[in-house]
C-alpha positions as CSV (number, residue, x, y, z in Angstrom):
1,X,0.0,0.0,0.0
2,X,3.0,2.3,-0.1
3,X,3.7,2.6,3.6
4,X,6.0,5.2,5.1
5,X,9.7,5.0,5.8
6,X,11.4,6.5,8.8
7,X,14.7,8.4,8.6
8,X,17.8,6.8,10.3
9,X,19.5,10.1,10.5
10,X,18.9,13.8,9.5
11,X,22.1,15.8,8.7
12,X,21.3,19.5,9.0
13,X,24.7,21.0,8.9
14,X,24.3,22.9,5.6
15,X,22.9,26.4,5.8
16,X,21.4,26.3,2.4
17,X,19.7,23.9,-0.1
18,X,21.7,20.9,-1.3
19,X,22.0,21.0,-5.1
20,X,23.8,17.7,-5.6
21,X,24.9,14.5,-3.9
22,X,27.7,12.2,-5.1
23,X,28.7,8.7,-3.9
24,X,32.3,7.6,-3.9
25,X,33.2,4.6,-6.1
26,X,33.9,2.5,-3.0
27,X,30.7,3.6,-1.4
28,X,32.4,4.8,1.8
29,X,31.7,8.5,1.5
30,X,29.1,11.0,0.2
31,X,29.8,14.5,-1.1
32,X,27.1,17.3,-1.0
33,X,27.2,20.6,-2.7
34,X,25.1,23.4,-1.3
35,X,23.6,26.9,-1.8
36,X,25.6,28.0,1.2
37,X,28.8,27.9,-0.9
38,X,30.3,24.8,0.8
39,X,30.6,21.1,0.2
40,X,30.7,18.5,2.8
41,X,32.0,14.9,3.0
42,X,29.9,12.4,4.9
43,X,30.5,8.8,6.0
44,X,27.9,6.4,4.6
45,X,28.4,4.1,7.6
46,X,26.9,6.5,10.2
47,X,26.1,9.8,8.4
48,X,28.8,11.7,10.2
49,X,30.2,14.8,8.5
50,X,33.9,14.1,7.9
51,X,35.0,17.4,6.3
52,X,33.8,20.8,5.4
53,X,35.1,22.0,2.0
54,X,35.1,25.8,2.1
55,X,36.5,28.1,-0.6
56,X,33.9,28.8,-3.3
57,X,32.6,32.4,-3.4
58,X,29.1,31.5,-4.5
59,X,26.7,28.5,-4.4
60,X,27.9,25.0,-5.4
61,X,26.0,23.7,-8.4
62,X,27.4,20.2,-8.8
63,X,29.9,17.8,-7.3
64,X,31.6,14.5,-8.0
65,X,33.4,12.3,-5.5
66,X,36.3,10.0,-6.5
67,X,38.2,7.7,-4.1
68,X,41.1,10.1,-3.7
69,X,39.7,13.5,-4.5
70,X,36.5,15.5,-4.5
71,X,35.5,17.9,-7.3
72,X,33.0,20.8,-7.0
73,X,31.8,23.5,-9.4
74,X,30.1,26.8,-8.6
75,X,28.3,29.9,-9.7
76,X,31.6,31.7,-8.9
77,X,32.8,30.3,-12.3
78,X,35.4,28.0,-10.9
79,X,35.9,24.3,-10.3
80,X,37.8,23.0,-7.2
81,X,39.6,19.8,-6.4
82,X,39.8,18.7,-2.8
83,X,41.7,16.2,-0.7
84,X,39.1,13.8,0.7
85,X,41.3,13.0,3.7
86,X,42.1,16.5,4.9
87,X,39.4,18.7,3.2
88,X,42.2,20.9,1.8
89,X,41.7,22.5,-1.6
90,X,44.3,21.1,-4.0
91,X,43.5,23.0,-7.2
92,X,41.3,25.8,-8.5
93,X,40.3,25.5,-12.2
94,X,39.7,29.0,-13.7
95,X,38.6,29.9,-17.2
96,X,34.8,29.8,-17.5
97,X,33.2,33.2,-17.7
98,X,29.9,32.3,-16.2
99,X,28.2,29.8,-13.8
100,X,29.7,26.3,-14.1
101,X,26.7,23.9,-14.3
102,X,28.1,20.4,-14.4
103,X,31.4,18.5,-14.1
104,X,32.4,15.0,-15.1
105,X,35.6,13.2,-14.2
106,X,36.5,10.4,-16.5
107,X,39.6,8.9,-18.1
108,X,41.9,11.1,-16.0
109,X,40.2,14.2,-17.5
110,X,37.8,16.7,-16.0
111,X,35.0,18.0,-18.2
112,X,32.8,21.0,-17.4
113,X,29.7,22.8,-18.8
114,X,28.7,26.4,-18.3
115,X,26.3,29.2,-18.9
116,X,29.1,30.8,-21.0
117,X,27.9,28.5,-23.8
118,X,31.1,26.3,-23.7
119,X,32.2,23.0,-22.4
120,X,35.8,22.5,-21.5
121,X,38.3,19.7,-20.8
122,X,40.9,20.1,-18.1
123,X,44.0,18.3,-17.0
124,X,43.1,16.8,-13.6
125,X,46.6,17.1,-12.3
126,X,47.6,20.5,-13.7
127,X,44.4,22.4,-13.5
128,X,44.8,23.8,-17.0
129,X,42.3,23.8,-19.9
130,X,43.3,21.3,-22.5
131,X,40.3,21.8,-24.9
132,X,37.5,24.3,-25.3
133,X,34.3,23.1,-27.0
134,X,32.6,26.1,-28.6
135,X,29.5,26.0,-30.8
136,X,26.4,25.9,-28.7
137,X,24.2,29.1,-28.9
138,X,23.1,29.0,-25.3
139,X,23.8,27.5,-21.9
140,X,25.4,24.1,-21.8
141,X,23.9,21.8,-19.2
142,X,24.3,18.0,-19.5
143,X,27.5,16.1,-20.1
144,X,28.4,12.5,-21.0
145,X,31.7,10.9,-22.0
146,X,32.4,7.9,-24.2
147,X,35.9,6.5,-23.6
148,X,38.0,5.3,-26.5
149,X,37.8,1.5,-27.1
150,X,40.8,-0.7,-27.2
151,X,42.7,-0.9,-30.6
152,X,41.8,-0.9,-33.3
153,X,40.4,2.6,-32.6
154,X,37.2,3.6,-34.4
155,X,37.6,7.1,-35.9
156,X,36.6,9.7,-34.9
157,X,36.4,8.4,-31.3
158,X,40.1,7.6,-30.8
159,X,40.4,10.2,-28.1
160,X,37.0,9.6,-26.7
161,X,33.8,11.5,-27.4
162,X,32.1,14.2,-25.3
163,X,28.3,14.7,-25.6
164,X,26.8,17.9,-24.4
165,X,23.2,19.1,-24.1
166,X,22.1,22.7,-24.3
167,X,19.2,25.0,-23.8
168,X,19.6,25.9,-27.5
169,X,17.7,22.7,-28.2
170,X,20.6,20.6,-29.5
171,X,23.1,18.1,-28.3
172,X,26.6,18.0,-29.7
173,X,29.2,15.3,-30.0
174,X,32.8,16.4,-29.7
175,X,36.1,14.8,-30.5
176,X,38.0,15.2,-27.3
177,X,41.4,14.8,-28.9
178,X,40.9,17.7,-31.4
179,X,38.1,19.7,-29.8
180,X,36.2,19.6,-33.1
181,X,32.4,19.2,-33.2
182,X,31.8,15.8,-34.8
183,X,28.0,15.9,-34.9
184,X,25.1,18.2,-34.0
185,X,22.0,16.3,-32.9
186,X,19.1,18.4,-34.0
187,X,15.4,17.5,-33.5
188,X,14.3,18.7,-30.1
189,X,12.1,21.8,-30.1
190,X,13.0,22.8,-26.5
191,X,16.0,22.8,-24.2
192,X,17.9,19.6,-23.6
193,X,17.8,19.2,-19.9
194,X,19.4,15.7,-19.4
195,X,21.2,13.0,-21.3
196,X,22.5,9.5,-20.7
197,X,24.9,7.4,-22.8
198,X,25.0,3.8,-23.8
199,X,28.7,3.8,-24.8
200,X,28.9,0.3,-26.2
201,X,26.2,1.0,-28.8
202,X,27.3,4.6,-29.3
203,X,23.7,5.7,-28.4
204,X,22.8,8.9,-26.5
205,X,19.4,9.5,-25.0
206,X,18.3,13.1,-24.5
207,X,15.4,14.5,-22.5
208,X,13.9,17.9,-23.3
209,X,11.4,20.5,-22.3
210,X,9.6,19.6,-25.5
211,X,8.3,16.5,-23.5
212,X,10.2,13.9,-25.7
213,X,13.2,11.7,-25.3
214,X,15.3,11.0,-28.3
215,X,17.8,8.3,-29.1
216,X,20.8,9.2,-31.3
217,X,23.7,7.4,-32.9
218,X,26.6,9.6,-31.8
219,X,28.9,8.5,-34.6
220,X,26.6,9.2,-37.5
221,X,24.4,11.8,-35.8
222,X,21.3,9.9,-36.9
223,X,18.1,10.3,-34.8
224,X,17.1,6.7,-34.1
225,X,13.9,7.0,-32.1
226,X,11.6,9.5,-30.5
227,X,9.9,8.5,-27.2
228,X,6.5,10.4,-27.0
229,X,4.2,9.9,-24.0
230,X,5.2,12.4,-21.4
231,X,3.0,15.5,-21.0
232,X,5.6,17.7,-19.5
233,X,9.4,18.5,-19.6
234,X,11.7,15.5,-19.2
235,X,13.8,16.4,-16.2
236,X,16.0,13.3,-15.5
237,X,17.0,10.1,-17.2
238,X,18.5,6.8,-16.0
239,X,19.8,4.0,-18.3
240,X,19.8,0.5,-17.0
241,X,21.7,-2.4,-18.7
242,X,20.5,-5.8,-17.3
243,X,23.1,-8.5,-16.7
244,X,21.9,-10.4,-19.7
245,X,22.4,-7.3,-21.9
246,X,18.9,-7.7,-23.3
247,X,15.8,-5.5,-22.8
248,X,17.8,-2.4,-21.8
249,X,15.6,0.2,-20.1
250,X,15.5,3.9,-20.0
251,X,13.7,5.5,-17.1
252,X,12.5,9.1,-17.4
253,X,11.2,11.5,-14.8
254,X,9.0,14.4,-15.9
255,X,7.2,17.6,-14.9
256,X,4.0,15.7,-15.7
257,X,4.5,14.0,-12.2
258,X,5.3,10.5,-13.6
259,X,8.2,8.2,-14.3
260,X,8.1,6.1,-17.4
261,X,10.1,3.0,-18.3
262,X,11.0,2.5,-22.0
263,X,12.6,-0.3,-24.0
264,X,15.8,1.4,-25.1
265,X,15.9,-0.5,-28.4
266,X,12.4,0.2,-29.6
267,X,11.2,3.3,-27.7
268,X,8.1,1.4,-26.4
269,X,6.8,2.6,-23.1
270,X,6.3,-0.5,-20.9
271,X,5.4,1.0,-17.5
272,X,4.2,4.3,-16.0
273,X,4.9,5.1,-12.3
274,X,2.4,7.6,-11.0
275,X,1.7,8.7,-7.4
276,X,3.9,11.8,-7.4
277,X,2.2,15.1,-6.5
278,X,4.8,17.3,-8.3
279,X,7.6,17.1,-10.9
280,X,9.9,14.1,-10.6
281,X,13.4,15.6,-10.0
282,X,15.6,12.5,-9.3
283,X,15.8,8.8,-10.2
284,X,17.9,5.9,-9.1
285,X,17.5,2.2,-10.0
286,X,18.9,-0.2,-7.4
287,X,18.5,-4.0,-7.0
288,X,15.0,-4.2,-8.5
289,X,13.7,-1.0,-6.9
290,X,13.2,2.3,-8.6
291,X,13.7,5.2,-6.2
292,X,12.4,8.6,-7.1
293,X,12.6,12.1,-5.7
294,X,10.0,14.8,-6.3
295,X,9.1,18.4,-6.0
296,X,6.5,17.3,-3.4
297,X,9.4,16.8,-1.0
298,X,8.9,13.0,-0.9
299,X,11.0,10.1,-2.1
300,X,9.3,6.9,-3.2
301,X,10.3,3.3,-3.8
302,X,8.6,1.4,-6.6
303,X,8.9,-2.2,-7.6
304,X,10.6,-1.8,-11.0
305,X,8.9,-4.8,-12.5
306,X,5.3,-4.3,-11.4
307,X,5.3,-0.6,-10.9
308,X,3.8,-1.0,-7.4
309,X,4.5,1.7,-4.9
310,X,6.3,0.1,-2.0
311,X,7.2,2.9,0.3
312,X,7.0,6.7,0.7
313,X,9.7,8.6,2.5
314,X,8.3,11.8,4.2
315,X,10.3,14.4,6.1
316,X,11.9,16.9,3.7
317,X,10.3,20.3,3.5
318,X,11.2,21.2,-0.1
319,X,12.1,19.5,-3.5
320,X,14.4,16.5,-3.4
321,X,17.3,17.3,-5.8
322,X,19.3,14.1,-5.7
323,X,19.2,10.6,-4.4
324,X,21.8,7.8,-3.9
325,X,21.5,4.3,-2.6
326,X,24.3,2.3,-0.9
327,X,23.7,-1.1,0.6
328,X,20.4,-0.9,2.5
329,X,20.4,2.9,2.9
330,X,18.7,5.5,0.8
331,X,20.3,9.0,0.9
332,X,18.2,12.0,-0.1
333,X,19.4,15.6,-0.5
334,X,16.9,18.5,-0.6
335,X,16.6,22.2,-1.1
336,X,15.7,22.3,2.5
337,X,19.4,21.9,3.2
338,X,19.0,18.5,4.8
339,X,20.6,15.1,4.0
340,X,18.5,12.3,5.1
341,X,19.4,8.6,5.5
342,X,16.6,6.0,5.2
343,X,16.4,2.3,6.0
344,X,15.3,0.5,2.8
345,X,15.5,-3.0,4.2
346,X,12.4,-5.2,3.9
347,X,11.1,-3.6,0.6
348,X,8.7,-6.3,-0.8
349,X,9.5,-7.9,-4.1
350,X,6.8,-8.2,-6.7
351,X,6.6,-11.3,-8.9
352,X,4.6,-9.4,-11.6
353,X,6.1,-9.3,-15.0
354,X,7.3,-6.0,-16.5
355,X,6.1,-6.7,-20.0
356,X,2.5,-7.2,-21.1
357,X,1.2,-8.6,-24.3
358,X,-1.2,-5.6,-24.5
359,X,-0.4,-2.7,-26.7
360,X,0.5,0.5,-25.0
361,X,2.1,1.7,-21.8
362,X,1.0,-0.2,-18.7
363,X,0.2,2.0,-15.7
364,X,0.7,0.8,-12.1
365,X,-2.3,1.2,-9.9
366,X,-2.2,4.6,-8.2
367,X,-1.6,4.2,-4.5
368,X,-2.3,6.7,-1.8
369,X,0.8,8.9,-1.2
């Protein structure tokens, strides 16, 4: 019936809303970036704050946590690298001329996107710009990176490919080695808010304010499919590859208050997850459960196969901006400035099958929230 979940811990040290939450690769630490201009490191074991990262001159927009270093970006136009052991700032990356929206650390490179209409690649060790990617006509938001494959290299991806999404309504594919634009992905009629990448198949999925999701071949630039069932902006995407590598799924969260599950290969909508009372702002698939965060200040757990609402997590006062799951704990970060830890043990498992022989998108029964 979608019963409630109780918080294991409420971490209220931030003095402003939390914009992003990143989990370290080893699962031992969390990193939060806040409107108060600071970032904080937390232990996933007990929710204790391990370090306060202070130095930005404006709010922190995004963050990424690696095993040995933390990275933050800010409206102060800079990116910072931090020592996760001491909390010391190791490097300041300067060059953007407006708010830095997103960062991505991959393949010993740091990528960033900004309101200054550019994306950039930086040397992680030296803090210097190695490439500037210019061509978007408006703010650059989403980032994804496709690493080069083992030899023989497939041109033009020998140095890897960077995919960017912009409020100009396009996504672009860049050759990282040269900085040249390889493809411009045109088709959306609104801003591209989010994107995910299936690197092995060279497929990018983009979500837009035009209410659609589109699949693209990033090598040829061809639009492969259009996913059309949402009634509002597509805010967040999650791509899931099952162990059998078949029936890959794309989950989308929307301003229409729903999440939808799609077959990545066909664009068929196979499940709709209702019950939200506001826009869906965050998604995370974990061990058969789909966790969502919403503008109604609640997180929810759904059975990913049946779509049944399993649990509602109440306690935040404002929109949940980001969620992470580690072990049996759900972490939610909100614009209310709180990080909450929730026990997700005992979530029931449904034996319902995800796919139906009926034509159309199955909708889970709406449960009281």
